[in-house]
C-alpha positions in Angstrom: 64.1 95.2 28.2 60.5 94.6 27.3 57.5 96.9 27.3 55.3 99.2 25.1 58.2 101.3 23.6 59.0 101.6 19.9 62.3 103.5 20.6 64.9 103.1 23.3 68.3 104.6 23.6 67.6 106.7 20.5 67.2 103.6 18.4 64.0 102.1 16.9 63.1 98.9 18.7 59.6 97.3 18.7 58.7 96.4 22.3 62.0 94.5 23.1 65.6 95.4 23.2 69.0 94.5 24.6 71.1 97.2 26.3 74.8 97.2 27.3 74.9 96.8 31.0 77.8 99.3 31.4 76.9 102.0 28.9 73.2 101.6 28.4 73.7 101.6 24.6 71.3 99.6 22.5 72.9 96.5 21.0 72.2 95.1 17.6 69.9 92.4 19.1 66.4 93.1 17.7 63.6 90.5 17.8 61.1 93.1 16.7 57.9 92.1 18.5 54.5 92.9 17.0 53.0 94.1 20.4 53.9 94.6 24.0 56.4 92.4 25.8 55.4 92.0 29.5 57.9 89.6 30.9 61.4 88.2 30.2 63.5 85.4 31.6 67.0 84.3 30.5 68.4 80.8 30.7 71.7 79.9 29.1 71.6 81.0 25.4 67.9 81.7 25.4 65.8 84.7 26.2 62.1 83.8 27.0 59.5 86.5 26.3 55.9 86.7 27.1 53.3 89.4 26.4 50.6 90.4 23.8 52.6 89.8 20.7 51.7 87.4 17.8 55.0 87.8 15.9 58.5 88.0 17.3 62.0 87.0 16.3 60.8 86.7 12.7 58.2 84.1 13.5 54.4 84.0 14.1 54.4 83.1 17.8 51.4 83.5 20.1 52.3 85.5 23.2 55.3 83.4 24.3 58.6 82.8 22.6 62.2 81.6 23.0 64.8 83.8 21.4 68.4 83.2 20.6 70.4 85.4 23.0 72.9 86.3 20.2 70.8 86.7 17.1 67.3 87.5 18.5 65.8 84.9 16.1 62.9 82.8 17.5 63.7 79.2 18.1 61.4 76.3 17.2 60.0 76.3 20.8 56.3 77.3 20.3 53.8 76.4 23.1 51.4 79.3 22.3 48.8 80.9 24.5 45.3 82.3 23.8 45.9 85.5 25.8 48.7 87.4 27.3 51.6 86.0 29.2 52.6 88.3 32.1 55.1 86.2 34.1 57.9 83.7 33.4 60.2 81.7 35.6 62.8 79.3 34.3 64.6 76.4 35.9 66.9 74.2 33.7 64.7 73.3 30.7 61.4 74.0 32.4 59.5 77.2 31.9 56.7 78.3 34.1 54.2 80.9 32.7 51.5 82.9 34.3 49.0 85.3 32.8 45.3 85.6 31.9 45.0 82.7 29.5 42.6 79.8 29.3 44.4 77.8 26.7 48.1 77.1 26.5 49.7 74.8 23.9 46.2 73.7 22.8 45.3 72.5 26.3 43.1 74.1 28.9 45.2 75.8 31.5 43.8 78.4 33.8 46.3 81.2 34.0 49.4 79.1 34.9 51.3 76.4 32.9 54.6 74.5 32.9 56.3 74.0 29.6 59.0 71.5 28.8 62.3 72.3 27.0 60.7 70.9 23.8 57.9 73.5 24.0 55.1 71.1 25.1 52.8 71.9 27.9 53.4 69.5 30.8 50.3 67.3 30.9 50.8 66.3 34.6 51.1 69.8 36.0 48.0 71.9 36.3 47.5 73.9 39.5 45.0 76.2 37.8 44.3 79.7 39.1 40.9 81.2 39.6 42.0 84.6 38.5 45.1 86.0 36.8 48.7 85.3 37.6 51.0 88.4 37.2 54.2 87.4 39.0 56.2 84.2 39.4 59.4 83.6 41.4 61.2 80.2 41.6 63.6 79.1 44.2 64.5 75.4 44.7 61.4 73.4 44.6 59.0 76.3 45.4 57.2 78.4 42.8 55.8 81.6 44.3 52.8 83.2 42.4 51.2 86.6 42.7 48.3 88.1 41.0 44.5 88.6 41.3 43.4 85.1 42.1 41.2 83.5 44.8 42.3 79.9 44.3 45.5 78.2 43.0 47.0 74.7 43.4 43.7 73.3 44.6 43.6 75.7 47.6 42.0 79.0 48.5 44.7 81.6 48.3 44.3 85.4 48.0 46.6 87.0 45.4 49.8 85.2 46.7 50.7 81.6 47.1 53.6 79.1 47.1 53.3 76.0 45.0 55.3 72.8 45.0 57.2 73.2 41.7 57.1 69.4 41.1 53.3 68.8 41.7 51.7 72.3 41.4 50.0 71.8 44.8 49.7 74.8 47.0 51.9 74.6 50.1 50.8 75.6 53.6 52.5 79.1 53.1 49.5 81.5 53.0 50.2 85.1 53.8 47.1 86.3 51.8 46.8 89.8 50.3 43.8 92.0 50.2 44.5 93.1 46.6 46.6 92.2 43.6 50.3 91.2 43.8 52.2 92.3 40.7 55.8 91.6 41.5 57.8 88.9 43.4 61.4 88.3 44.2 63.1 85.7 46.4 66.4 86.0 48.2 67.5 83.4 50.7 64.6 82.8 53.0 62.8 86.0 52.2 60.0 86.7 49.6 59.7 90.2 48.5 
């Protein structure tokens, strides 16, 4: 669980915690973030976190981190963002991040980036969003994005879009929204 809390389940936890799925009890996992955690994604033995924090898992990390699923310690993975990360999606060793950042890993990236398993920003993937990206959902070779944007992947898209996960180009899918999209989920052939 991530958010703005400093206590959960009767235990002190700074902005991030792990809870037992059956009982709801707080576990000993405690990465202790310095500020709000806005998004989480899990892949294998890693919990990816994004938000406002500048320190998490015992390390100075700028708004994005990879944490050990057992210990809560930060790994060496450190792409860094200049402003908040609000959405994460993971596939294999690739992490997609959305937010309201202009720089990611020292490179210009307008609100959306793809990061390698080594923690480097993918130089060849840059769909750019004119406006913020608040939600990401990945299925197969399609990355769905939601937020407050007017263009993404080189095409005019209003607050919701589908991107080719390999190239970052916007697909023909264009339902449009008249206001912000803050959450996305995909199941089978349906996007919620």
